[in-house]
Backbone as a ProteinNet text record, in pm:
[ID]
protein_1_A
[PRIMARY]
MSTNARNLVEDGNKKPSTGILTVAYNWVSAAFTLTPAYGKVLYQYARQIGWFVVTTGMITLLPLVFEVRREAAIEQAEVSMIEQGLREGKTPQELHQMGLTAAVEPRVLN
[TERTIARY]
526.7	438.5	488.6	400.8	416.9	478.9	526.5	584.4	455.2	341	240.1	183.3	172.2	120.3	211.3	353.3	444.5	436.1	424.3	404.8	285.6	177.6	43.8	79.8	157.5	163.2	260.5	382.8	462.6	412.2	335	257.2	139.5	103.7	-5.4	67.6	189.9	274.3	317.7	334.4	382.8	281.9	336.9	251.1	253.8	136	115.5	195.5	256.1	332	222.3	254.9	174.7	209.8	269.2	320.2	196	202.2	101.9	31.6	128.4	79.7	5.3	54.3	-8.1	-144.9	-157.2	-281.6	-379.7	-328.9	-414.9	-461.4	-349.3	-405.3	-510.1	-488	-584.4	-729.5	-730.2	-854.3	-926.2	-857.5	-894.2	-963.1	-882.7	-909.3	-1046.2	-1056.5	-1169.2	-1283.6	-1253.4	-1385	-1458.5	-1343.2	-1394.6	-1455.7	-1403.5	-1467	-1623.3	-1644.3	-1755.9	-1846.1	-1811.1	-1902.9	-2003.1	-1973.6	-2081.4	-2181.1	-2141.2	-2229.6	-2308.5	-2273.3	-2349.6	-2379.5	-2358.3	-2380.4	-2522.4	-2620.9	-2751.2	-2796.1	-2775.1	-2821.5	-2777.4	-2646.4	-2595	-2658.9	-2668.2	-2752.1	-2890.2	-2960.5	-3102.1	-3095.4	-3016.9	-2981.6	-2938.4	-2859.7	-2819.7	-2930.8	-3031.7	-3133.9	-3247.1	-3245.7	-3345.5	-3299.8	-3170	-3105.7	-3112.4	-3084.4	-3079.2	-3221.7	-3322.9	-3458.3	-3507.8	-3451.3	-3487	-3438.5	-3297.7	-3232.6	-3297.2	-3325	-3370.7	-3518.5	-3603.1	-3746.2	-3744.6	-3666.4	-3660.9	-3594	-3493.9	-3442.1	-3539.6	-3623.4	-3718.5	-3830.7	-3865.7	-3985.8	-3942.6	-3809	-3771.4	-3719.2	-3622.5	-3545.2	-3604.3	-3684.2	-3754.9	-3855.7	-3950.8	-4021.3	-3941	-3823	-3741.9	-3677.8	-3642.5	-3569.4	-3684.6	-3819.8	-3920.9	-3950.7	-3950.3	-3996.9	-3872.5	-3753.5	-3662.8	-3661.8	-3686.1	-3696.7	-3819	-3934.2	-4056.6	-4020.5	-3942.5	-3915.6	-3835	-3731.6	-3652.7	-3730.1	-3804.9	-3893.5	-3974.9	-4044.6	-4118.7	-4036.5	-3929.9	-3839.8	-3793.9	-3760.8	-3738	-3842.1	-3969.9	-4088.4	-4095.5	-4093.6	-4100.7	-4004	-3880.4	-3764.2	-3812.9	-3865	-3894.6	-4018.4	-4108.8	-4217.3	-4156.7	-4063	-4020.6	-3948.7	-3862.7	-3789.4	-3885	-4008.8	-4089.5	-4177.4	-4201.9	-4268.5	-4178.7	-4042.2	-3950.1	-3948.9	-3951.7	-3938.2	-4065.5	-4159.7	-4310.5	-4303.7	-4203.7	-4210.1	-4253.1	-4286	-4346.8	-4231.1	-4248.2	-4150.6	-4138.6	-4040.4	-4016.1	-4120.3	-4155.1	-4275.9	-4404.7	-4437.2	-4574.9	-4554.6	-4448.7	-4430.4	-4437.8	-4389.1	-4394.8	-4548.3	-4614.7	-4758.8	-4847	-4796	-4855.7	-4846.9	-4743.8	-4718.5	-4588.2	-4507.6	-4369.9	-4275.3	-4255.6	-4182.7	-4029.1	-3964.8	-3841.8	-3815.8	-3919.6	-3906.9	-3812.8	-3831.3	-3777.2	-3697.7	-3553.9	-3459.3	-3478.4	-3461	-3478	-3371.4	-3420.3	-3323.3	-3257	-3135.7	-3074.5	-3006.9	-2926.6	-2857	-2933.1	-3062.7	-3145.1	-3231.4
25172.5	25132.6	25214.6	25234.6	25309.8	25199.6	25258.2	25174	25098.9	25157.9	25097.5	24975.4	25007.6	24882.6	24782.7	24817.4	24707	24628.9	24690	24610.4	24514.4	24564.8	24479.6	24373.6	24378	24270.5	24183.3	24226.6	24137.3	24061.3	24143.3	24072.6	23967.3	23982.1	23893.4	23773.1	23762.8	23658.6	23565.9	23629.9	23537.6	23420	23334.2	23219.5	23233.1	23227.3	23234.5	23114.8	23136.3	23050.9	22936.4	22815.1	22692.9	22628.4	22696.3	22618.2	22580	22469.1	22432.4	22520.2	22614	22726.4	22835	22851.2	22967.4	22908.5	22783	22742.9	22736.4	22696	22686.3	22820.7	22927.1	23054.4	23108	23087	23149.9	23075.4	22943.3	22875.4	22920.1	22945.6	23014.1	23125.7	23237	23372.1	23374.8	23279.1	23276.4	23240.5	23141.2	23089	23193.2	23279.3	23382.7	23506.6	23509	23641.1	23601.4	23467.1	23411.6	23386.6	23346.4	23324.8	23439.7	23563.6	23647.5	23658.7	23642.7	23674.4	23567.3	23440.3	23319.6	23239.2	23294.5	23213.2	23183.7	23288.6	23278.2	23150.6	23189.2	23073.4	22928.6	22929.7	22786.6	22739.8	22824.1	22783.4	22720	22806.4	22759.3	22621.4	22598	22469.4	22372.8	22392.8	22295.1	22260.4	22352.2	22316.2	22237.5	22263.2	22181.5	22038.5	22023.8	21894.4	21822.8	21871.2	21822.5	21769	21848.9	21809.9	21696.3	21681.9	21567.3	21453.6	21451.9	21328.7	21307.4	21396.3	21345.4	21274.5	21343	21283.3	21162.1	21155	21019.1	20913.9	20929.8	20848.2	20792.7	20903.9	20860.3	20764	20813.2	20746.5	20589.3	20565.1	20455.2	20358	20426.1	20340.8	20297.7	20404.1	20368.2	20252.3	20254.7	20128.7	19986.4	20013.1	19885.9	19838.7	19953.4	19912.4	19845	19910.1	19860	19713.8	19679.1	19551.4	19463.6	19489.6	19405.8	19369.6	19475.2	19444.9	19367.5	19397.8	19295.1	19159.2	19148.5	19012.9	18928.1	19001.7	18954.7	18914.9	18993.6	18960.9	18842.4	18828.7	18720.4	18581.3	18593.5	18484.9	18439.1	18519.5	18503.8	18428.7	18481.4	18429.8	18260.8	18261.3	18136.5	18017.4	18065.4	17989.1	17944.3	18036.9	17994.5	17897.5	17919.7	17822.1	17683	17696.8	17559	17485.1	17573.5	17500	17458.6	17522.3	17494.5	17351.1	17348.7	17221.2	17098.1	17129.8	17012.3	16961.5	17061.2	17022.6	16947.1	16973.6	16905.7	16758.3	16728.5	16604.6	16578.5	16700.8	16710.7	16692.9	16628.9	16613.7	16743.4	16744.6	16873.1	16877.9	16756.5	16755	16789.6	16765.6	16816.3	16962.2	17016.9	17162.4	17236.8	17161.3	17229.6	17227.6	17111.5	17125	17223.4	17265.9	17349.4	17510.4	17513.3	17640.8	17696.1	17630.8	17671.1	17623.9	17706.7	17658	17652.8	17705.2	17692.8	17570.7	17485.5	17359.6	17258.6	17251.3	17151.5	17229.5	17199.8	17258.8	17191.2	17302.4	17242.9	17142.6	17071.5	16959	17002.3	17050.1	17109.7	16991.8	16883.7	16799.9	16693.1	16667	16555.2	16582.9
-7311.9	-7212.4	-7083.7	-6992.1	-6872.7	-6770.9	-6665.4	-6560.6	-6504.3	-6455.4	-6401.4	-6495.5	-6618.9	-6720.4	-6728.7	-6724.1	-6720.4	-6599	-6478.9	-6348.7	-6364.4	-6419.7	-6438	-6511	-6634.6	-6723.3	-6656.1	-6590.8	-6521.5	-6408.5	-6319.3	-6204	-6257.8	-6376.8	-6434.8	-6476.2	-6507	-6564.2	-6447.9	-6336.3	-6213.8	-6172.9	-6128.3	-6086.1	-5935	-5866	-5715.1	-5659.8	-5544.1	-5479.2	-5425.1	-5440.1	-5415	-5276.4	-5186.6	-5068.2	-4996	-4901.3	-4841.7	-4746	-4686.7	-4585.7	-4676.5	-4779.5	-4868.1	-4912.3	-4953.2	-4996.9	-4875.3	-4761.4	-4634.5	-4609.9	-4609.5	-4585.7	-4670.5	-4802.9	-4886	-4883.7	-4853.7	-4823.3	-4700.7	-4580.3	-4466.2	-4491	-4556.3	-4579.6	-4644	-4770.7	-4848.9	-4775.4	-4685.9	-4600.5	-4501.1	-4452	-4373	-4420.8	-4549.5	-4626.3	-4673.2	-4710.1	-4767.8	-4641.1	-4528.7	-4417	-4388	-4357.3	-4342.1	-4434	-4553.7	-4671.2	-4689.5	-4671.9	-4705.4	-4572.9	-4467.4	-4333.2	-4309.5	-4329.6	-4326.3	-4401.2	-4525.3	-4630.3	-4598	-4566.8	-4524.4	-4409.1	-4292.6	-4184.1	-4213.6	-4307.1	-4340.7	-4392.6	-4498.3	-4560	-4470.6	-4387.4	-4281.8	-4180.2	-4154	-4065.6	-4144.3	-4290.1	-4350.7	-4351.7	-4400.1	-4407.8	-4263.1	-4185.4	-4030	-3997.1	-4030.8	-3998.7	-4074.9	-4207.7	-4297.7	-4237.3	-4193.5	-4158.7	-4022.6	-3922.4	-3807.7	-3814.1	-3892.3	-3907.7	-3967.8	-4079.3	-4152.1	-4059.3	-3981.5	-3882.9	-3790.3	-3733.6	-3635.8	-3697	-3822.2	-3877.5	-3907.3	-3952.9	-4018.9	-3909.6	-3825	-3724.2	-3597.4	-3544.4	-3412.9	-3422.2	-3524.8	-3532.4	-3549.7	-3607.7	-3616.3	-3494.9	-3407.4	-3281.6	-3183.2	-3188.7	-3100.9	-3156.1	-3272.6	-3332.4	-3294.1	-3307.8	-3245.3	-3098.9	-3033.8	-2883	-2842.9	-2910.8	-2901.5	-2922	-3041.8	-3090.6	-2975.8	-2923.9	-2832.9	-2707.4	-2648.3	-2555.7	-2560.4	-2680.1	-2715	-2734.2	-2790.5	-2797.8	-2648.3	-2559.4	-2408.9	-2355.5	-2391.9	-2300.2	-2366.5	-2489.7	-2557.5	-2501.2	-2479.7	-2431.2	-2285	-2212.1	-2060	-2075.1	-2144	-2160.4	-2200.9	-2305.4	-2345.5	-2228	-2153.3	-2026	-1927.4	-1909.7	-1814.7	-1881.1	-2007.5	-2042.9	-2030.7	-2063.3	-2063.7	-1903.3	-1826.4	-1680.3	-1633.8	-1702	-1672.8	-1737.7	-1840.5	-1880.6	-2014.1	-2090.7	-2228.2	-2332.2	-2429.8	-2550.7	-2634	-2693.2	-2762.5	-2899.6	-2946.3	-3044.3	-2993.1	-2862.4	-2803.4	-2782.8	-2753.1	-2749.2	-2878.1	-2968.7	-3111.9	-3156.6	-3121.8	-3170.3	-3083.8	-2971.4	-2887	-2951.5	-3041.8	-3106.3	-3064.8	-2986.2	-2950.5	-3064.7	-3161.7	-3271.5	-3229.9	-3142.8	-3108.2	-3031.8	-3012.5	-2930.8	-3009.6	-3118.5	-3237.6	-3316	-3314	-3400.4	-3542.7	-3636	-3783	-3836.8	-3917.9	-3965.7	-4078.3	-4069	-4182.9	-4261.9	-4195.9	-4277.7	-4331.2	-4285.7	-4341.4	-4459.3
[MASK]
++++++++++++++++++++++++++++++++++++++++++++++++++++++++++++++++++++++++++++++++++++++++++++++++++++++++++++++

């Protein structure tokens, strides 16, 4: 065997060092060598995924937020109407018959 062939065989049998700094260096250097080649493709996929997440969130979450706020406003208005009715001397059962459902608490234990 020639010296070059022997060196190749001996180098091939050596295990690479697996220290944490060596692993980190190899990972970072691989990332930097792949980034220019695949950067545009990764950017396009990231834009597509971002667009999907943002539009889906807007379509599903915004109506939910609006509904919760509207429900809170209606509940606050109903509470003020109940308080006004009680100040006028109406009973909670009369307020319940008028459509103010929060005037009478549910009977859970009976």
